[in-house]
N, C-alpha and C positions, 0 to 999 in steps of 0.2 A: 377885335379879339379881346377877350377878357384878361385882365391882369390877375394871375393867381395870388398875388400879394394883396389884392383888394377884392375879396369875394362879394362885398356888399354892393359894388358898382352895378352888376347886372340886376340885382334885386331892386336897387334904387331906381334904375331905369324902368323896369317893369312896373314898379309901384307908381311912378310918375305917369306912365301911360294909362294904367288902370284908373288913377285919379282923374285924368282928363276924360276918359270914357264915361266914368260915373257922373262927372259934372255935366257933360253933354247930354247924357241920358236924363239927368234931373231937369235940365232945361226943356228937353222935349216933353217930358212928363208934365211939367208946369204948363206948357203950351196946350197939350191935349186936355188937361183939366180945365183950363180957361175956356177952350172951345166947347167942351161938354157942358159947363155951367151956362154959357151963353145959349146953347141949344135948348137946355132944360128950361131956362127962363123964358125963352121965346115960345116954347111949347106950352108952358103954363099960361102965358099971356094969351095965346090963341085959344086955349081951352077955356079960359075964364071969361073972355069977352062974349057977350050974348050973340053978337053977329058973327063972331069968328073972323077969319081973314077973308074979307069980301073979295079981294082979287083972286084968291085961291078958289073960292066958291064959284066965281064967274068962270074961271078957267075950267073948273070941273064940269060945269054945265055945258060949256063949249065942247069939251072933249066927249061928253056923253052924247051930245047931238051929232057930232062927227062920227062917233062910234055907231049910232043908229043909222046914219046915212051909209056908212061903209057896209054894215050888215045887210041893208037893203040892196046895195049894189052886188054884194056877194051872193045873195039869194037869186037875184036876176041872172047873174052869170052862171050859177048852178043850173037854173031852169033852161037857159039857152044851151048849156053844155049837154044836158040830158036830151034835149030836143035834137041837137046835132047828132048825138050818139044813136038815137032812134032812127034818124034818117040814114045814117051810115049802115046800120044793121039791115034796114029795109033794102037799101041798094045792094048790099052783099047777098041778101036772099034772092033778089031779082036776078043778079048776075049768076048766082049758083043755079037757079031754075033755068035760065037761058042757056047755060053750059050743058045741062043735062039733056036738053031737047035735041 
């Protein structure tokens, strides 16, 4: 409960809480700035080196090769699916013709 004789007590408490929140926010902002500067410097380093990041390039080549293999498998699966669908259609037609006779 607030003391009517001391109206500054709630304001002082609110100010102290606000001050703590601003201090914490400032610390978080400093952390984010530090991380952003580190990321920017790493990006500049990667962009300025003639070979770039060799491990990233190797990983990218591996992923592209895997992607090509997966596309091939997907194409094969699509072909088999179409073939199976054609057989099912043929069998349905044969069944329908047998039922009509």
